[in-house]
N, C-alpha and C positions, 0 to 999 in steps of 0.2 A: 647370360643370366645363369646363376648357379642353381643347383638342384634344390638347395634350402629355400631360395627365394621363390622358386616355382611352387613349392609346397605351401608357403605362407600365403601366396597370392590365391592359390586354389581354395584354401580355407576361407579367406575373406569373401570370395565370390560365392561360395556355397552358403555362407551366413546371410548374404544379401538376398539370395534367392529364397531361402527359408523364411526370412522376415516378410518378403512380399507375399509368399504363400499363406502365411498365418494371417496377414491383414485381410486376405480374401477368403478366409475359411468360412464356410456356411454356418459353423457353430456360433459365430459371433452374432448372428441375426441381423435383420435389416436395420433395426434401430441403431445398432452400434456402427453399421456401415455408413449411416447418414449423420453421425455425430458432428461432422464438420459443418453441416448446415445449421447446427444449433449454436455455433460460435458467434458471438455478437459481432465479430469482425467479418464474418463470412457474408458475401453479397447475396447468397441464396438462402439465408435463414428465414426469409419471409415465406418460403415454400413450406416451412414446418408449421405455420400458424393455421389452424383449422378455420374454415369460413365462419364469419360472425364474431370472431374473437380478436380483440385489439391488443396493443402492447401492454395495457394494464393487467390483462389476464395471463400474461406469460408467467411461468413459474420462476422463482428467484434464481434457480440454477442456470437459466438461460442468460442471466445477467451477471451473477456474481459468485456462483459456486458449482464446481463440477460434481460435487456429491449429490446435488439435487437435479442433475441435468436430464435424467431419463424419465422423470415423472413430475408433473406440476399440479397435481390435485389429489385429494384424498376423498374416497367415497366409502362411507361406513354402512354396514348393515344395521338393521333395527336393533339387533342384539348388541352390537358394538356401541351404538348410541346410548343405549340404556346402561351399559356397563361403564362407559367413560364419564357419564353425567356432565356433559359439556355445559358451560354457561357462556353467554354472549352478551355483548353490549354494543349499542349503536355508536358510530362515529358522529360527533356533534360539534357545533360551533359553541364556544364558551368564552367568557372573558378571561384573559390571562395577561399578566403584566410581566414585562422583561425584568430580569433580576441580575444582580451582580453579587457573586459569592466571594467571601474572604474569611480568613482565619483571625481570631482575636482572643482576648483574655478578659475575664470578668474582674472588675476593680471596684473598690469602695468609692462612692460618690464623694468628690472633694468637699461638698458642703455637708456631708453626712459622716465625716470622720474627724475624730479629735484625739490628739496625743496629750495625755495628762502628765506633766512633769513639773519641776520646781526649779526656779532660776538661781537658788542659793543652796549651799550645803545644808543638809538637814537629816534627821533620823526619823524613820517611820515609827510612830508610837501607837497607831491604831489603824485597822483595815475594816472598812464598812461594807465592801462588796466583794463578790467572787466572780470568776470567769463564767460567762453565760448569763449573768444577771441582767435583766432589763431595767434600766434606770431612767428616771425622768430628769429633765433639765433642773439643775439646782440641788440635786440629791447629794449628800455627803459621800465622798469616796474614800479618802484616806486622811488621817491626821498626822502632822509632822511636828517635830520639835527642832527649832532652829535658833542658834545664837543671834542671827541677824534679826529675827522676829523680836526677841527680847530687847535687843538694843534699840530697834526702831520704836517699840512701844514706849520705852523709857524716854527716848528723845521726843516723842509725841506728847507725853505727859508734861515734860519740862517746858516744851514750847507752848503748850496750852496754859500752864501756870504763868509763864512769863508774859503771855498775851493778856491774861486776866489782870496781872499786876500793872502792866503798861496801860491797859484800858482804864483801870481805876485811877492811876496817877494823872492820866490825861483829863479825866472828868473833874478831878479835884482842882487842877491848875486852871481849867476852863472856868469853873465856878468862881475861883478867886479873881481871875482876870475880868470876868463879867461884873464883879462887885467893885472893881477898881482897886483892889488890894494886892493883886498879883502882878508879877512882872511878865511882860510879853515874851521875854527871853525864855523864862521857865515854861511857858505854854508851848513855845516852838520846840523846845527840847522834848517835852512830853509827847508832842505829836510825832516827832521823829522816832522816838522809842516805840510808840504804838505801831507805826508802820513797819518798823524792823521786826517787832514781835509777831505781827500778823504774817509777815513774809516767812518767818521761821516756822510758824504753826502750819502754814500752807505747805511748806516743803516737807515737814514731818508727816503731814497727812498724805501727801503724794507718795512718800516712801512706803507707807503702809499699803497703798493701792498697788505699788510696784511689787510688793511682797505677796500680793494675792488677796488682800482684804477688800471686801465690797464696801460701798458707802454705808449700808446698814450696819455692817460689822464695825466700821470705824465709829459710828454713832454709839454702838454698845460699848466699845472700848473707852470712849470718852466718858460714858456714864458710870461704868464700873470701876475704872482706875485700877484694874488688876493687871499687874505686870506678869505675863506668862509667855514663855517661848513657843507656845503651841499655835498651830494654824491648821485648819481643815480645808482640804481642796474639794470643790464641788463640781458636779457634772456640767460641762458647758453646753451640752445638747442631750436630747433624748436618744437613747440607743442601747445597744448591748455591749457588755464588757467582753471584748474579743481577746485581748491580751492583758495579762496581769504579771508584772514583775515585782509586786509589792510583797515584801517579807518583813515581819516585825523585827524592829531593831536594825534593819539595814540602813546604811548611809546612802543618800541620793544627792545628786547635784544636777546642773543644767543639762548634762549629757544623758541622764537616765530617763528612759520612757517607763514611768511607773505603771500607767494603764493606757490602753488604747480602746476607745469607744467607736463603734460603728453602728450607724442606723441602716439596717439592711432593707428597709422598705423600698428604696430606690437605689439601684446600682448602675454602674457604667460598664460598657463593653468597648474596649479599644481594639481596633483592627487596622490592618495595613492594606491599602489599595495601591495598585501600580499607577505610574504617571499617566498612562494612556487612558485610564478610567476616571481621572479627576473631574473632567468636564461633565460626566454623567451623574455625579452625586451632588446633593445640596441639602441644606438643613431642612428638616421637616419630613423627609422621606420616611416611609414605614420600613422598619427593619425587623426581621424575624431571626431570633437567636435560638440556637439549640446547643445542648451540651451532652457529652457522653454519659453523664450520670442519669439522664432522663431521656433515653432514646424515644423518638417519636413525639416528644412534647416540644411545643414551640412557645417561646416567650417573646411577646411583641413589644417593640419600643419605637422611639423616634430618633432619627439622626439629629444630633444637637450641635455637632462641631466638625468642621473639616479643617485639618491642620494647615498651618501657614508655612511650615518648613518641610522641605523634602529631604529624606535621607539619601545622601549622595551615593552611598554604597549600594543600597538595595533599590534605589529609585522608587521609593514608596512614600506615601503620606499617611499619617495617622488620622483616622476618623473615630468619633466617639458617639456612642448611642446610650441614651438613658432608657433603662428598662425597669418597669414596675415589678416589684418582687414581694407581693403581699403574703405569700406563703413561705417566704424565706428559703426557697429551694436553691436559688443561685447563691453561690459562695464566692467571695473575692479570691482570686487565684485560679479559678477554673478556666480551662481552655474552652473556647466556644467557636462555633461556626456561625457566620452571619450571612443573611441573604437580604440585600437591599432591594426594595421594590422601586425601580426606576420610574420616572414620570412617563405618562402615556400608557394607555391600555386600549384594548379593542377585542373584537370577536375573532378567535382563531380556531382552526380545525384541531380537535384534540381527541386523543384516544386514551383509555385507562392504561396507566403504566404497566399494570400486571399483564396486559395482553401482548406486550412486546417481548420477543425472543431476541437474544443477542447472538449473532453469528460473526464472531470476530469484530470487525469494525462496522458490520452491517446490522440493521434492525429489521426484523421480520415479524409479520402478524399473519394469522390465518383468517381469511375472509370467508364468511358463509355465503354461498351462492347456489340457490336452487338444488338443495340436497347434497351439495359437495362443499369441500373446504379447500380454498385456494391459498397457498402461501404467497404473500405479497411483500416485496422489499419496500421499505419506507425510509424517509429521511426525517429525523425529529429535531425539534428545537428545544425550547425551555421546558422545565418541569415545574409544576405547581399543584399542590393539593392532590397528589396522586394521579395527575394527568400529564401527558406529554403532548406538546405541540407537534402537529404533523405538517411538515413543510412540503412533502411530496409522497405520492404513492397511494393515497386514499381520497375519497370524496364523501361529502355529507350523505348520510343514509346507509353507507356501508356498515355491515355488522361483523364484528370481530370476536374471536374466541378469547375469553378472559380466563377460563379454567378448562384444563384438558388439552391445551395446545402442545404440551410436552409429549403427550401420548400420540397426538396427531403427527408430530414430527417423527416420532419413532416409527409409526406405521408408514409414513412417507418414505423414510430411508429404507425400511424393509421392502417396500415396493420397488425402490431403486435397485436394491440388490437382486431381487427376483427378476426384474426386467433385464439386468445385465448378465443373468445366468449364474450369479454367485449364490447358489442355493446349496444347502447341505442335505 
């Protein structure tokens, strides 16, 4: 063995001896020397539990965090209690319902939205509403001038005149035939002409309906006999003018959305749920909707439709919720989060959500016990109305700290540092 190798070996042996000596140094104190007994995997950890205390009273550091390992309770002086102003709340059984959360989008209700356009080329001659106006069903919206309208009115007047003439001729031929002075052939010709004229009049009237005239407007046209290329479009439903592309003098056709009306009293929220959750949802379930514009506010609705087609790329199905919107706070196009209340509810152990501290993936509360405060690891479930379901770690009647627990945690960690000798 070379001289260099002997030197390296000597340094290594010296380091090992020094490490052993440090581990047995009296400065570390007896608590540090017994840390192995606190390890959850150590068979001797039960030796560390004082008499009369069970597993539930172990500090969370014994189970999930070395930072808490040297202390498992906080004891406050009367002065500290007054300064911290702690508030507590009991752990109780309360009704909670399992929920399913999803992301969605606010949409106009299909039965509460109307696109106003015109099926034939026309020019806008007058505008009766503006964006934001609330209109009732039947209110005039815009007036148009169209060559098709003028042509259709002329054809209607001509068909009406031909019908009146054919009807008069038929009545005359029938009277003559009844008196025995008229030929049956002439009567048959008159009847054929009357039928033809009636058919022409019906076709001309239908044309006016296709152009947008109502039955009442056709009656007025028949009475006035005024040939005008103008037509006024009316609101098909009550709602607000959401979009207006109406400009005086502008030409429009069947591709132009002149106006868009939306009734915002009831809106829809469409969301996507995954394939594994389809069996859990059904029509009629209560859905709570929230949007970023109104944090903390909940809009309640009912699940009205579960999609029949699955998106093969995302493996999701669309669900639709109808939401009452009396104050018109929700707007179509908003992003929303939905919480579906699934069927079945019951009494569960619950704790105020504000009492729970997050330690990585763990959840911790401080339990008040005979003048001291014990950190307790808990496992939580669903959240509803500011409460968290407690699956493990607490029992009914336990009292937890809801305000001041951050200060308790600071004092606990400070005690940990002092117990380990890390003091300044």
